[in-house]
C-alpha positions as a Markdown table, in Angstrom:
| # | Residue | x | y | z |
|---|---|---|---|---|
| 1 | Met | 0.0 | 0.0 | 0.0 |
| 2 | Thr | 1.4 | 3.4 | -1.1 |
| 3 | Thr | 0.2 | 6.8 | -0.1 |
| 4 | Pro | 1.7 | 10.3 | -0.4 |
| 5 | Gly | 2.9 | 10.0 | 3.2 |
| 6 | Phe | 3.9 | 6.4 | 3.7 |
| 7 | Asp | 4.4 | 2.9 | 2.3 |
| 8 | Leu | 2.8 | -0.1 | 4.1 |
| 9 | Tyr | 4.5 | -3.4 | 3.4 |
| 10 | Leu | 2.5 | -6.4 | 4.5 |
| 11 | Pro | 3.7 | -10.0 | 4.7 |
| 12 | Ala | 2.1 | -12.7 | 2.6 |
| 13 | Arg | 0.9 | -14.1 | 5.9 |
| 14 | Leu | 0.8 | -12.3 | 9.3 |
| 15 | Thr | 2.5 | -14.6 | 11.8 |
| 16 | Thr | 3.6 | -12.4 | 14.6 |
| 17 | Ser | 2.3 | -9.6 | 16.9 |
| 18 | Val | 5.3 | -7.5 | 16.1 |
| 19 | Val | 4.8 | -4.3 | 14.1 |
| 20 | Phe | 7.7 | -2.4 | 12.6 |
| 21 | Ala | 7.5 | 1.4 | 11.8 |
| 22 | Ser | 10.0 | 3.9 | 10.5 |
| 23 | Pro | 8.5 | 7.4 | 10.9 |
| 24 | His | 11.6 | 9.4 | 10.0 |
| 25 | Ser | 13.1 | 7.6 | 6.9 |
| 26 | Gly | 11.0 | 9.6 | 4.4 |
| 27 | Cys | 12.9 | 11.3 | 1.7 |
| 28 | Asp | 10.2 | 12.7 | -0.7 |
| 29 | Tyr | 11.3 | 16.3 | -0.8 |
| 30 | Thr | 9.0 | 18.4 | -3.0 |
| 31 | Asp | 10.4 | 21.2 | -5.2 |
| 32 | Ser | 8.1 | 23.6 | -3.4 |
| 33 | Phe | 9.4 | 22.6 | 0.0 |
| 34 | Arg | 13.0 | 22.9 | -1.1 |
| 35 | Ala | 12.2 | 26.4 | -2.5 |
| 36 | Ala | 10.6 | 27.5 | 0.8 |
| 37 | Ser | 13.7 | 26.4 | 2.8 |
| 38 | Val | 16.9 | 28.2 | 3.4 |
| 39 | Leu | 18.8 | 24.9 | 3.6 |
| 40 | Asp | 20.6 | 23.2 | 0.7 |
| 41 | Asp | 19.7 | 19.6 | -0.4 |
| 42 | Arg | 22.1 | 17.9 | 2.0 |
| 43 | Ala | 21.5 | 20.0 | 5.1 |
| 44 | Ile | 17.7 | 19.6 | 4.8 |
| 45 | Arg | 18.2 | 15.8 | 5.1 |
| 46 | Ser | 20.4 | 16.0 | 8.2 |
| 47 | Ser | 17.6 | 15.0 | 10.7 |
| 48 | Glu | 16.3 | 12.2 | 8.4 |
| 49 | Asp | 16.7 | 8.6 | 9.4 |
| 50 | Ala | 18.1 | 7.8 | 6.0 |
| 51 | Phe | 17.9 | 4.2 | 4.9 |
| 52 | Val | 16.3 | 2.9 | 8.1 |
| 53 | Asp | 13.4 | 1.6 | 6.0 |
| 54 | Arg | 15.8 | -0.4 | 3.9 |
| 55 | Leu | 17.4 | -1.9 | 7.0 |
| 56 | Phe | 14.1 | -3.2 | 8.3 |
| 57 | Met | 12.5 | -4.1 | 4.9 |
| 58 | Ser | 13.0 | -7.8 | 5.6 |
| 59 | Ala | 10.3 | -7.6 | 8.4 |
| 60 | Val | 7.7 | -8.8 | 5.8 |
| 61 | Asp | 9.8 | -11.9 | 5.2 |
| 62 | His | 9.4 | -12.8 | 8.8 |
| 63 | Gly | 5.6 | -12.4 | 9.0 |
| 64 | Ala | 5.5 | -8.8 | 10.2 |
| 65 | Pro | 4.3 | -5.5 | 8.6 |
| 66 | Leu | 6.5 | -2.5 | 8.1 |
| 67 | Leu | 5.1 | 1.0 | 8.0 |
| 68 | Ala | 7.7 | 3.4 | 6.4 |
| 69 | Ala | 7.3 | 7.1 | 6.0 |
| 70 | Arg | 7.7 | 8.8 | 2.6 |
| 71 | Val | 7.2 | 12.3 | 3.8 |
| 72 | Pro | 10.4 | 13.8 | 5.3 |
| 73 | Arg | 10.7 | 14.6 | 9.0 |
| 74 | Ala | 11.7 | 18.1 | 8.2 |
| 75 | Phe | 8.3 | 18.7 | 6.5 |
| 76 | Val | 6.1 | 17.0 | 9.1 |
| 77 | Asp | 7.3 | 14.9 | 12.0 |
| 78 | Leu | 5.3 | 11.7 | 12.4 |
| 79 | Asn | 6.9 | 11.1 | 15.8 |
| 80 | Arg | 5.2 | 14.2 | 17.4 |
| 81 | Gly | 1.7 | 14.8 | 18.5 |
| 82 | Ala | -0.6 | 16.6 | 16.1 |
| 83 | Asp | -1.0 | 19.4 | 18.7 |
| 84 | Glu | 2.7 | 20.0 | 19.1 |
| 85 | Leu | 2.7 | 23.1 | 16.9 |
| 86 | Asp | 5.4 | 25.7 | 17.3 |
| 87 | Ser | 4.3 | 29.3 | 17.3 |
| 88 | Ser | 7.8 | 30.3 | 16.1 |
| 89 | Val | 7.2 | 28.6 | 12.8 |
| 90 | Val | 3.4 | 28.4 | 12.4 |
| 91 | Glu | 1.4 | 31.6 | 12.2 |
| 92 | Gly | -1.7 | 31.9 | 14.4 |
| 93 | Val | -0.6 | 29.3 | 17.0 |
| 94 | Arg | -0.9 | 30.3 | 20.6 |
| 95 | Arg | 2.0 | 29.6 | 22.9 |
| 96 | Gly | 1.1 | 26.8 | 25.4 |
| 97 | Gly | 2.8 | 25.4 | 28.4 |
| 98 | His | 6.5 | 24.5 | 28.1 |
| 99 | Asn | 7.1 | 21.6 | 25.7 |
| 100 | Pro | 10.8 | 20.7 | 25.4 |
| 101 | Arg | 10.4 | 19.3 | 21.9 |
| 102 | Ile | 8.7 | 22.5 | 20.7 |
| 103 | Ala | 11.2 | 24.6 | 22.6 |
| 104 | Ser | 14.1 | 23.0 | 20.7 |
| 105 | Gly | 12.4 | 23.6 | 17.4 |
| 106 | Leu | 11.3 | 20.0 | 16.9 |
| 107 | Gly | 7.6 | 20.1 | 17.0 |
| 108 | Val | 5.2 | 18.4 | 14.5 |
| 109 | Ile | 6.1 | 21.0 | 12.0 |
| 110 | Pro | 9.9 | 21.4 | 12.7 |
| 111 | Arg | 11.5 | 24.8 | 12.9 |
| 112 | Val | 15.1 | 23.3 | 12.6 |
| 113 | Val | 17.0 | 20.3 | 11.5 |
| 114 | Ser | 20.0 | 18.9 | 13.3 |
| 115 | Asn | 22.4 | 21.3 | 15.0 |
| 116 | Gly | 19.7 | 23.8 | 15.3 |
| 117 | Arg | 19.8 | 25.0 | 11.7 |
| 118 | Ala | 16.6 | 26.9 | 10.7 |
| 119 | Ile | 14.5 | 25.4 | 7.9 |
| 120 | Tyr | 12.5 | 28.5 | 6.9 |
| 121 | Arg | 13.1 | 32.2 | 6.3 |
| 122 | Gly | 10.0 | 33.0 | 8.3 |
| 123 | Arg | 6.7 | 31.4 | 9.4 |
| 124 | Ile | 4.2 | 29.3 | 7.5 |
| 125 | Pro | 0.4 | 29.8 | 7.6 |
| 126 | Leu | -1.6 | 27.8 | 10.0 |
| 127 | Ser | -3.7 | 26.5 | 7.0 |
| 128 | Glu | -0.5 | 25.0 | 5.5 |
| 129 | Ala | 0.4 | 23.3 | 8.8 |
| 130 | Gln | -3.1 | 21.9 | 9.1 |
| 131 | Ala | -3.0 | 20.7 | 5.5 |
| 132 | Arg | 0.2 | 18.8 | 6.2 |
| 133 | Leu | -1.4 | 17.1 | 9.2 |
| 134 | Thr | -4.5 | 16.2 | 7.2 |
| 135 | Arg | -2.5 | 14.8 | 4.2 |
| 136 | Tyr | 0.3 | 13.0 | 6.0 |
| 137 | Trp | 0.2 | 12.8 | 9.8 |
| 138 | His | -3.4 | 11.5 | 10.3 |
| 139 | Pro | -3.2 | 8.8 | 7.6 |
| 140 | Tyr | 0.1 | 7.5 | 9.0 |
| 141 | His | -1.3 | 7.2 | 12.5 |
| 142 | Arg | -4.6 | 5.7 | 11.3 |
| 143 | Ala | -2.5 | 3.0 | 9.5 |
| 144 | Leu | -0.3 | 2.4 | 12.5 |
| 145 | Gln | -3.2 | 2.1 | 14.9 |
| 146 | Ser | -4.9 | -0.3 | 12.5 |
| 147 | Arg | -1.9 | -2.6 | 12.4 |
| 148 | Ile | -1.7 | -2.5 | 16.2 |
| 149 | Val | -5.4 | -3.3 | 16.5 |
| 150 | Thr | -5.0 | -6.2 | 14.0 |
| 151 | Ala | -2.1 | -7.6 | 16.0 |
| 152 | Gln | -4.0 | -7.5 | 19.2 |
| 153 | Glu | -7.1 | -9.1 | 17.6 |
| 154 | Met | -5.0 | -11.9 | 16.1 |
| 155 | Phe | -2.5 | -12.6 | 18.8 |
| 156 | Gly | -3.8 | -11.0 | 22.0 |
| 157 | Glu | -1.0 | -8.5 | 22.1 |
| 158 | Ala | 0.9 | -6.0 | 20.0 |
| 159 | Ile | 4.7 | -5.2 | 20.0 |
| 160 | Leu | 5.5 | -2.0 | 18.1 |
| 161 | Ile | 9.2 | -1.5 | 17.2 |
| 162 | Asp | 9.7 | 2.2 | 16.3 |
| 163 | Cys | 12.8 | 2.2 | 14.2 |
| 164 | His | 15.2 | 5.2 | 14.1 |
| 165 | Ser | 18.8 | 6.1 | 13.6 |
| 166 | Met | 21.0 | 8.5 | 15.6 |
| 167 | Pro | 24.0 | 10.6 | 14.8 |
| 168 | His | 27.3 | 9.0 | 15.8 |
| 169 | Glu | 28.1 | 11.7 | 18.3 |
| 170 | Ala | 24.6 | 11.5 | 20.0 |
| 171 | Val | 25.9 | 9.1 | 22.7 |
| 172 | Asp | 29.0 | 11.1 | 23.5 |
| 173 | Cys | 27.4 | 12.4 | 26.6 |
| 174 | Val | 26.5 | 9.0 | 28.0 |
| 175 | Val | 29.6 | 7.0 | 27.2 |
| 176 | Arg | 31.4 | 6.0 | 30.4 |
| 177 | Ser | 35.2 | 6.1 | 30.5 |
| 178 | Gly | 36.6 | 2.8 | 29.3 |
| 179 | Ala | 33.1 | 1.5 | 28.4 |
| 180 | Arg | 32.1 | 0.4 | 24.9 |
| 181 | Arg | 30.2 | 2.9 | 22.9 |
| 182 | Pro | 26.5 | 2.0 | 22.4 |
| 183 | Asp | 25.6 | 0.9 | 18.9 |
| 184 | Val | 21.9 | 0.9 | 19.7 |
| 185 | Val | 19.8 | 2.8 | 22.3 |
| 186 | Leu | 16.5 | 1.2 | 23.3 |
| 187 | Gly | 13.8 | 3.5 | 24.5 |
| 188 | Asp | 10.8 | 2.3 | 26.6 |
| 189 | Arg | 10.2 | 5.6 | 28.5 |
| 190 | Phe | 11.9 | 4.0 | 31.5 |
| 191 | Gly | 9.5 | 1.1 | 31.6 |
| 192 | Ala | 6.3 | 3.0 | 30.8 |
| 193 | Ser | 5.8 | 1.9 | 27.2 |
| 194 | Ala | 6.7 | -1.8 | 27.3 |
| 195 | Ser | 7.1 | -4.7 | 29.7 |
| 196 | Thr | 10.6 | -5.4 | 31.1 |
| 197 | Ala | 10.3 | -8.9 | 29.6 |
| 198 | Val | 9.8 | -7.6 | 26.0 |
| 199 | Val | 12.6 | -5.0 | 26.3 |
| 200 | Gly | 14.9 | -7.5 | 28.0 |
| 201 | Glu | 14.4 | -10.0 | 25.1 |
| 202 | Ile | 15.1 | -7.3 | 22.5 |
| 203 | Glu | 18.2 | -6.2 | 24.3 |
| 204 | Ala | 19.5 | -9.8 | 24.5 |
| 205 | Ile | 18.8 | -10.4 | 20.8 |
| 206 | Leu | 20.8 | -7.2 | 19.8 |
| 207 | Thr | 23.6 | -8.2 | 22.2 |
| 208 | Arg | 23.8 | -11.7 | 20.6 |
| 209 | Ala | 24.1 | -10.0 | 17.3 |
| 210 | Gly | 27.3 | -8.3 | 18.5 |
| 211 | Leu | 25.8 | -4.8 | 19.1 |
| 212 | Ala | 26.4 | -2.8 | 22.3 |
| 213 | Val | 23.0 | -1.7 | 23.8 |
| 214 | Ala | 22.0 | 1.1 | 26.1 |
| 215 | Arg | 18.6 | 1.9 | 27.4 |
| 216 | Asn | 16.8 | 5.3 | 27.5 |
| 217 | Ala | 19.8 | 7.5 | 27.4 |
| 218 | Pro | 20.0 | 9.7 | 25.6 |
| 219 | Phe | 16.8 | 8.6 | 23.8 |
| 220 | Ala | 13.9 | 7.3 | 25.9 |
| 221 | Gly | 11.2 | 7.6 | 23.2 |
| 222 | Ala | 8.9 | 10.3 | 22.0 |
| 223 | Phe | 5.3 | 10.6 | 20.9 |
| 224 | Val | 4.9 | 7.2 | 19.3 |
| 225 | Thr | 6.1 | 5.2 | 22.3 |
| 226 | Gln | 4.3 | 7.6 | 24.7 |
| 227 | His | 1.0 | 7.3 | 22.7 |
| 228 | Tyr | 1.0 | 3.6 | 21.7 |
| 229 | Gly | 2.8 | 2.0 | 24.6 |
| 230 | Arg | 0.3 | 0.5 | 27.0 |
| 231 | Pro | 1.9 | -2.6 | 28.5 |
| 232 | Ser | -0.9 | -3.1 | 31.0 |
| 233 | Arg | -3.1 | -3.7 | 27.9 |
| 234 | Arg | -0.5 | -6.0 | 26.3 |
| 235 | Gln | 0.4 | -3.2 | 23.9 |
| 236 | His | 4.1 | -2.6 | 23.9 |
| 237 | Ala | 6.1 | 0.1 | 22.1 |
| 238 | Val | 9.9 | 0.1 | 22.0 |
| 239 | Gln | 12.0 | 2.7 | 20.2 |
| 240 | Ile | 15.3 | 1.5 | 18.6 |
| 241 | Glu | 18.0 | 4.0 | 17.7 |
| 242 | Ile | 20.9 | 2.7 | 15.6 |
| 243 | Asp | 24.2 | 4.5 | 15.2 |
| 244 | Arg | 24.2 | 5.9 | 11.7 |
| 245 | Ala | 28.0 | 5.4 | 11.4 |
| 246 | Leu | 27.4 | 1.7 | 11.3 |
| 247 | Tyr | 25.8 | 1.7 | 7.9 |
| 248 | Met | 26.1 | 5.1 | 6.2 |
| 249 | Asp | 28.4 | 8.1 | 5.6 |
| 250 | Glu | 26.7 | 10.8 | 7.6 |
| 251 | Arg | 28.5 | 13.6 | 5.7 |
| 252 | Thr | 27.3 | 12.5 | 2.2 |
| 253 | Ile | 24.2 | 10.7 | 3.4 |
| 254 | Thr | 25.1 | 7.6 | 1.4 |
| 255 | Pro | 25.2 | 3.9 | 2.4 |
| 256 | Arg | 28.6 | 2.6 | 3.4 |
| 257 | Pro | 30.2 | 0.0 | 1.1 |
| 258 | Asp | 29.4 | -2.7 | 3.7 |
| 259 | Phe | 25.7 | -1.6 | 4.1 |
| 260 | Glu | 24.5 | -4.9 | 2.9 |
| 261 | Glu | 26.5 | -6.8 | 5.5 |
| 262 | Phe | 25.0 | -4.6 | 8.3 |
| 263 | Arg | 21.5 | -5.0 | 6.8 |
| 264 | Lys | 22.0 | -8.8 | 7.2 |
| 265 | Val | 22.9 | -8.3 | 10.9 |
| 266 | Ile | 19.6 | -6.4 | 11.3 |
| 267 | Glu | 17.7 | -9.0 | 9.4 |
| 268 | Ala | 18.9 | -11.6 | 11.9 |
| 269 | Val | 17.8 | -9.4 | 14.7 |
| 270 | Ile | 14.4 | -9.0 | 13.0 |
| 271 | Ala | 14.0 | -12.8 | 12.7 |
| 272 | Glu | 14.5 | -13.2 | 16.4 |
| 273 | Val | 12.4 | -10.2 | 17.4 |
| 274 | Thr | 9.4 | -11.5 | 15.5 |
| 275 | Glu | 9.7 | -14.7 | 17.5 |
| 276 | Ile | 8.9 | -12.7 | 20.6 |
| 277 | Gly | 5.5 | -12.0 | 19.0 |
| 278 | Arg | 4.8 | -15.8 | 18.7 |
| 279 | Ala | 5.6 | -16.5 | 22.4 |
| 280 | Leu | 2.6 | -14.8 | 24.0 |
| 281 | Pro | 3.3 | -15.5 | 27.7 |
| 282 | Leu | 6.6 | -13.7 | 27.4 |
| 283 | Ala | 5.0 | -10.4 | 26.7 |
| 284 | Ala | 2.7 | -10.6 | 29.7 |
| 285 | Glu | 3.7 | -8.9 | 33.0 |
């Protein structure tokens, strides 16, 4: 299934309660958006989770769906709430209470990309922001909710894996002296969005694959995990952040020569993670 905002890839037969989603890998930059931005073509992509959808594409071969954004994060952020509008970038929006994501310029209509670089010369009309939400945000989340409901109806639970990438330097602030640098950060909002059994199994799978794993620092999860993670209802949401340097050149935004080798590592992880969704008692807590 293809829409202007996302692609939904479905397996020939659904065999697991695990759902994969990649809300920040979209790279369909329109000419009008490029013209409205002060950034060049490379800078505007700097907050994009480039190639993450390709890393997780094999989910369908293991009986799980993959929902992958087409719309770029810099245009509309699918991992933010529809009400997280920034008055500094959208005209006619009232300032609400303090929201750290909005304050940093990373609301649902972002004001900046990575390193705080402004996207626009000025502000955009509220009607334009609302049109983006109508065309891209709401359809994506209807599709995601539908896949979660289907998983729960078929398997009695749903395990959402929200797939992201992080800049290599993102973990500099949490690396302890002498410790191995994390390759992956799992976010479960400090236990609020997924059971400890589910997160523990995912961490063990990643570790067996040779990847160093940290939890919740510096990324604990954003809107998707907060909104969809309801472990008491057997609805688990786990954010996974992968170091971009493992599979791409961050400067040129191109896959590394050994991209395919790393993709196979992730495919092996996917194969084991989908098994969690076939062992229902494990997800209960």
